[in-house]
Structure formats: C-alpha cells, structure tokens
C-alpha positions in Angstrom: 59.1 -46.1 -11.7 56.7 -48.4 -13.8 57.6 -50.9 -16.3 58.2 -49.1 -19.8 58.1 -50.5 -23.3 60.2 -49.5 -26.5 59.6 -50.7 -30.1 63.0 -50.7 -31.7 63.4 -51.2 -35.5 66.3 -53.6 -36.0 66.7 -54.9 -39.7 66.2 -52.8 -42.8 65.4 -53.3 -46.5 66.1 -51.1 -49.5 62.2 -51.8 -50.5 59.1 -53.6 -49.2 59.4 -56.0 -51.9 62.8 -57.3 -50.7 60.7 -59.3 -48.2 57.8 -59.8 -50.2 55.8 -56.9 -48.7 56.7 -58.0 -45.2 58.6 -54.6 -44.3 57.2 -51.5 -42.6 57.7 -47.9 -44.0 59.0 -45.8 -41.1 57.6 -42.3 -40.6 56.0 -42.0 -44.1 59.6 -41.9 -45.6 61.7 -44.0 -47.7 63.2 -46.3 -45.1 61.8 -49.9 -44.6 62.2 -52.1 -41.6 61.4 -55.7 -41.2 62.3 -56.8 -37.6 61.5 -54.9 -34.5 62.7 -55.6 -31.0 59.9 -55.3 -28.4 62.0 -54.2 -25.3 60.4 -54.0 -21.7 62.3 -52.4 -18.9 61.9 -52.2 -15.0 63.7 -49.7 -13.0 65.8 -48.9 -16.4 66.8 -52.7 -16.5 65.7 -54.9 -19.8 63.7 -57.5 -18.4 62.0 -58.8 -21.6 63.1 -58.6 -25.3 61.3 -60.2 -28.2 61.8 -59.9 -32.1 58.7 -59.4 -33.9 57.6 -58.6 -37.6 54.6 -57.3 -39.0 53.2 -60.7 -39.4 53.8 -61.6 -35.6 53.6 -58.2 -33.8 50.0 -58.5 -32.8 50.6 -61.7 -31.1 53.7 -60.7 -29.2 52.0 -57.4 -27.9 48.9 -59.3 -26.9 51.0 -61.5 -24.7 52.0 -58.4 -22.7 50.3 -56.9 -19.5 47.3 -54.8 -20.7 49.1 -51.2 -20.1 52.4 -52.4 -22.1 50.3 -54.0 -24.8 48.4 -50.7 -25.4 51.6 -48.6 -25.1 53.1 -51.1 -27.9 50.0 -50.7 -30.2 50.6 -47.0 -29.8 54.3 -47.2 -30.7 53.4 -49.7 -33.5 51.1 -47.1 -34.9 53.4 -44.1 -34.6 56.3 -46.1 -36.4 54.1 -46.2 -39.5 52.8 -42.8 -39.1 52.6 -40.7 -42.4 53.5 -37.1 -41.5 51.8 -34.3 -43.5 54.1 -31.5 -45.2 55.2 -28.6 -43.4 53.0 -25.6 -44.5 55.4 -22.8 -44.2 53.9 -19.5 -45.5 54.2 -19.7 -49.2 56.5 -22.7 -49.2 55.6 -26.3 -48.3 58.3 -28.7 -46.9 57.5 -32.5 -47.8 58.4 -35.1 -45.1 58.4 -38.2 -47.3 62.1 -37.8 -48.0 65.0 -36.1 -46.1 65.1 -32.4 -46.0 68.1 -30.1 -45.5 68.1 -27.2 -42.8 71.0 -24.9 -43.5 72.6 -23.1 -40.4 73.2 -19.4 -40.1 74.7 -18.4 -36.8 74.7 -14.7 -36.3 76.9 -15.0 -33.1 80.4 -13.8 -31.9 81.3 -17.3 -30.5 79.8 -19.9 -32.7 81.5 -23.3 -32.6 81.4 -23.8 -36.3 82.0 -20.5 -38.0 83.8 -18.2 -35.4 81.3 -15.4 -35.7 82.0 -14.7 -39.1 78.5 -13.6 -39.9 77.8 -11.5 -36.9 79.4 -8.1 -37.9 79.1 -8.7 -41.8 75.5 -8.5 -42.8 76.4 -8.8 -46.5 78.4 -12.0 -45.7 75.3 -13.3 -43.7 72.9 -12.6 -46.5 75.1 -14.1 -49.0 75.6 -17.4 -46.9 71.9 -17.6 -46.7 71.2 -17.2 -50.3 74.0 -19.8 -51.0 72.4 -22.4 -48.8 69.0 -21.5 -50.2 70.2 -22.0 -54.0 72.0 -25.0 -53.1 68.7 -26.6 -51.8 68.2 -26.0 -48.3 64.6 -26.5 -47.5 64.9 -24.4 -44.4 67.3 -21.9 -43.1 67.8 -22.0 -39.3 69.0 -18.7 -37.9 70.2 -18.1 -34.5 71.7 -15.3 -32.5 72.8 -17.1 -29.3 75.5 -19.8 -29.2 74.7 -23.1 -27.3 77.9 -24.4 -27.1 79.2 -25.8 -23.8 80.1 -23.0 -21.4 78.8 -20.1 -23.7 77.8 -17.0 -22.0 74.1 -15.9 -21.9 73.0 -13.3 -24.3 70.9 -10.3 -23.8 67.7 -10.5 -25.3 68.1 -7.1 -27.0 71.4 -8.3 -28.5 69.7 -11.5 -29.9 66.8 -9.5 -31.5 69.2 -7.2 -33.0 71.1 -10.1 -34.6 68.4 -12.3 -35.8 65.8 -9.9 -37.1 67.6 -8.4 -40.0 68.8 -11.9 -41.2 65.5 -13.3 -40.8 63.9 -10.6 -42.9 66.5 -11.0 -45.6 66.1 -14.9 -45.7 62.5 -14.5 -45.9 62.5 -11.8 -48.5 64.4 -14.0 -50.9 61.7 -16.8 -50.5 63.4 -19.0 -48.1 61.6 -20.9 -45.4 63.1 -19.7 -42.0 63.3 -21.2 -38.5 64.1 -19.1 -35.8 66.8 -20.9 -33.1 65.8 -19.2 -29.9 64.8 -19.8 -26.3 63.1 -16.4 -25.7 59.4 -15.7 -26.5 60.1 -12.1 -27.4 62.6 -13.3 -30.0 60.1 -15.8 -31.3 57.5 -13.2 -31.8 60.0 -10.7 -33.5 61.2 -13.4 -35.9 57.7 -14.5 -36.8 56.7 -11.0 -37.5 60.0 -10.8 -39.7 58.8 -13.7 -41.8 60.1 -16.9 -39.7 57.9 -19.9 -39.9 59.2 -22.5 -37.5 60.1 -22.1 -33.7 63.4 -24.1 -33.0 63.9 -24.2 -29.1 66.9 -26.2 -27.7 65.1 -25.8 -24.3 61.9 -27.8 -25.6 60.0 -24.4 -24.4 61.2 -24.7 -20.8 63.5 -21.6 -20.7 60.8 -19.1 -20.3 57.4 -20.0 -18.8 55.7 -17.9 -21.6 57.1 -20.0 -24.3 54.8 -22.5 -24.4 51.9 -20.3 -24.4 53.2 -18.2 -27.3 54.2 -21.4 -29.6 50.6 -22.8 -29.0 49.2 -19.4 -29.9 51.5 -19.0 -33.0 50.2 -22.1 -34.7 53.9 -22.8 -36.1 55.7 -25.9 -36.2 57.8 -26.2 -33.1 61.2 -28.1 -32.8 61.7 -29.7 -29.3 65.2 -30.8 -28.4 66.5 -32.9 -25.7 69.0 -31.3 -23.4 69.4 -32.7 -19.8 70.5 -29.4 -18.0 68.3 -27.0 -16.3 66.2 -24.8 -18.7 66.6 -21.4 -17.1 69.7 -18.9 -17.2 69.6 -18.7 -13.4 69.6 -22.6 -13.0 72.7 -23.2 -15.3 73.8 -24.9 -18.7 71.7 -26.8 -20.7 74.7 -29.4 -21.1 74.7 -30.1 -17.4 73.5 -33.0 -15.5 74.2 -35.4 -18.4 74.5 -38.6 -16.6 72.6 -41.5 -18.0 72.0 -45.1 -17.0 70.7 -45.8 -20.5 71.0 -42.6 -22.8 68.8 -44.1 -25.6 65.7 -44.9 -23.4 66.1 -41.9 -21.2 66.3 -39.4 -24.1 63.3 -41.1 -25.6 61.2 -40.9 -22.5 62.2 -37.1 -22.1 61.1 -36.3 -25.5 57.9 -38.1 -25.0 57.2 -36.2 -22.0 58.1 -32.8 -23.8 55.9 -33.8 -26.5 52.9 -34.6 -24.2 53.7 -31.1 -22.1 53.6 -29.4 -25.6 50.3 -30.8 -26.4 48.8 -30.4 -23.1 49.9 -26.7 -23.4 48.0 -26.1 -26.7 50.5 -27.1 -29.4 49.1 -29.1 -32.2 50.8 -32.5 -32.1 51.0 -32.5 -35.8 53.2 -29.5 -35.6 56.0 -31.0 -33.1 59.2 -31.9 -34.5 61.5 -33.9 -32.0 65.3 -33.8 -31.9 67.4 -36.0 -29.8 69.9 -33.2 -29.1 73.2 -34.9 -30.2 76.1 -33.1 -28.4 74.0 -31.7 -25.6 75.1 -33.0 -22.3 76.1 -36.2 -23.9 79.6 -38.1 -24.3 81.1 -39.3 -27.3 79.9 -42.7 -26.2 76.4 -41.4 -25.5 76.3 -39.6 -29.0 77.2 -42.8 -30.8 74.6 -44.8 -28.7 71.9 -42.5 -29.9 72.9 -42.2 -33.4 72.9 -46.3 -33.6 69.4 -46.2 -32.1 67.8 -43.4 -34.3 65.0 -45.3 -35.8 63.6 -46.1 -32.2 62.4 -42.5 -32.3 59.9 -42.9 -34.8 57.9 -44.7 -32.2 57.3 -41.2 -30.7 55.0 -40.3 -33.7 56.5 -37.1 -34.7 58.7 -35.9 -37.6 62.4 -36.0 -36.5 65.5 -33.8 -36.8 69.1 -34.7 -36.7 71.8 -32.0 -35.7 75.0 -33.6 -35.7 76.9 -31.5 -38.2 80.4 -30.6 -37.1 79.9 -31.9 -33.6 82.3 -32.6 -30.9 81.8 -36.3 -31.5 83.4 -36.1 -35.2 86.5 -34.4 -33.9 87.0 -37.1 -31.3 86.8 -39.8 -33.8 89.3 -37.8 -36.2 92.3 -36.9 -34.2 90.6 -33.7 -32.8 89.9 -32.3 -36.4 88.7 -28.7 -35.8 85.0 -27.8 -36.5 85.6 -26.4 -40.2 87.4 -29.8 -41.0 84.7 -32.1 -40.0 82.9 -32.3 -43.3 83.4 -36.1 -44.0 82.3 -36.9 -40.6 79.4 -34.6 -40.9 77.9 -36.3 -44.0 78.6 -39.7 -42.5 76.1 -38.6 -39.7 73.7 -37.1 -42.1 73.5 -40.4 -44.2 73.0 -42.3 -40.9 70.2 -40.0 -40.2 68.8 -40.6 -43.8 69.2 -44.4 -43.3 67.1 -43.9 -40.1 64.2 -42.1 -41.8 64.8 -38.8 -40.1 63.1 -36.1 -42.0 65.2 -32.9 -41.3 68.9 -32.7 -41.2 70.3 -29.4 -39.7 73.5 -28.9 -41.3 76.3 -26.3 -42.0 77.5 -27.8 -45.3 74.4 -27.6 -47.4 75.6 -28.0 -50.9 77.6 -31.3 -49.8 74.7 -32.6 -48.0 72.1 -32.1 -50.5 74.2 -33.9 -52.9 74.4 -36.8 -50.4 71.0 -36.7 -50.1 70.1 -36.5 -53.8 72.4 -39.6 -54.4 70.9 -41.4 -51.4 67.4 -40.7 -52.8 68.5 -41.9 -56.3 69.5 -45.3 -54.7 66.3 -45.6 -52.8 64.1 -44.9 -55.9 66.3 -47.6 -57.9 65.6 -50.1 -55.2 61.7 -49.5 -55.5 61.5 -49.6 -59.1 64.3 -52.5 -60.1 64.6 -55.1 -57.5 66.1 -58.3 -58.9 64.4 -60.5 -56.3 63.2 -64.1 -56.6 59.5 -64.9 -57.7 57.1 -65.7 -55.1 
C-alpha cells in the first residue's frame, strides 16, 4: 500500500467575505470553507497532518513528495470544481444549491413504507405527484429492497413493478431516476422516461451494466457498499469492517469513479454517494456524516441518502422508520451544510421547506454581512 493524501475542509464561513475573500466555494455550491487539513496516511495510519488556507495551500503541497503533491493539486482543484446542471430530458436540475430527490419504493418489503405502493398503482402515482408538487427535483423509483437481508428480486418482477411507475412520473413532467442494479431494468426504465441511473452496486452487479451505462449517455449515481456485488456472492451490506471508514469509502468511490470513466462513462455525468447505512455501523455512519465535505475532493456531484436510516432509530430510542422525520431533517441539513448537491429523502415537503429556509439564510449571509472594514 502506498502513501495516500486527503484534503479535508475543516472550518466554514457563511460567506466568502466573512474572511475578506479567503474562503473557498465547495463544489460550486453555497458552502464556503477556509481551513483545510492536508492529511497523509501510510498503510492507513496518519503520518502527517497540516492545516492550510487558500493563501498557504500551494506551499504546503509543494513541500510534499512529488506524487502526493500532484494528488493534492488534483484534490484542491476538485474541491473548487463548479458542476454543470444535469440535463434530464425536458428538465434541467441545477447543482449550485441542494436539490431534493423523492423516494418511491414499489416493493413489498421496503424499510420505510412497508410496501404500501406495490399493489396500489393509484396510491403510488398520487405519492409521486405529491412529491413532484412539493418540490422534488427528481423522483427516484425502485422495485427491489436493498435493506439488510432483503431477498433477491426476479428481474421480471422488478420490471413489472417499476416501468408503470416510471411512465406515470415521466408523463407528469417529473425528472426520474431508476434505482436498480440490472441493465435490463435500466434499459426498460430509460425507454419509459427515466433520465438517471442510480445503482447501489456502482455498476458491479452485472458485467453488462457498465457498458450499458456508458452507451446510454445518462447521468449515473455510484454508491459505496462494502459487500460483494453479485447475487451469487452475497449481500451488499456484508464485509463492512473498516480501519478508517472515511478514508476507505473515499478511496473506494475514487476507484468506482475511475472504473466508470475507463468504461466509457463521461466523468461529468458521474454522481457519487457514500452509502450511509450500507454495511456500516452507527459509529461508521456518524464518522462519514461528520466528514462529508471531504468527498468534494473527488470532483463529482454528491448525493446523500440518509433519510429514515437505522442510525436515526439507534439515536432516538429505536424509533420506527415512519417516526424518524426529525432525524432525517437533521441529516439533510448536515448534507446541505457540507455542500452536497442531492438529498435522497422520503419526506419531500418537509425537506424542501428546510432547504428553502437554509437557502434563505445563505442568501442573506451573502448580501448582508456585518463584518469589519478592511
């Protein structure tokens, strides 16, 4: 194992003028960071850690060995990268502020909704319409439960579940993502009007998925999950032992990004998701959430899917999934504060309202900052 470098934003400002311009805009959004930890590890152990600002980062990186310095320069550029909007058919989703992705599960054993939308097409359509009207920029439709221990779904059943839901959501003007690991389902969903591929196996489940995703030209969401990718090999939640979960998830996502690019996916169409709750303990999830700004150094738009997750229940007397709204909003705001561009949630109205208030506070900080004169 070689030395590795990580560039982690540490201190944040409500606006760049708070530090007389000495703050960096993360990921082209509405979050500004001033101090950064330049961290070097060897065999997973931190061997060097220095604090830099925009004014000193060049000197800090220049003092590192050539390979690490070059990686630091790449990550420094990635942190400041402005991501273009997502072109999703007739809809365009800008990435200069947090956008909400509403979840529609058409499965019999969903953790969050108990399968209420599987056998009631009218209810599923009404739910999609309500999320769309509440301000969801994207409707994410899935026909296979990915909770721990969930049984595998036959491809034909998954197709039967998701295609009508995609057709309806697309027909009402929503931008739709399809949450699937199977290329046949991806193909059918795109034909029905979906515009984004959301693969929790990061295109590993089926060897044909990468080629299909590249050929489709559509945006692709790649999520971290530690377990084997194939049904024959086991559960995506397995094998989740980490020496340092933050750095290991970062490295894994970097490799997934590079694999997708090598396979023909355009880099600007890759979105990364740290996979909160997938093969991770409560402590692992909290560590990742605390380090979310680090993932901008990967140079991709970022998605946070923490809504109603088990960690919220563990921190709130084992509240059931349908009673985790407060915790879900807290984690959504953590994602906003970290500059994540997409928030995958079940409670769209409440999250959009929180986002709008958050944005109002950010706008006010940009236009009415009462700092001292130079």
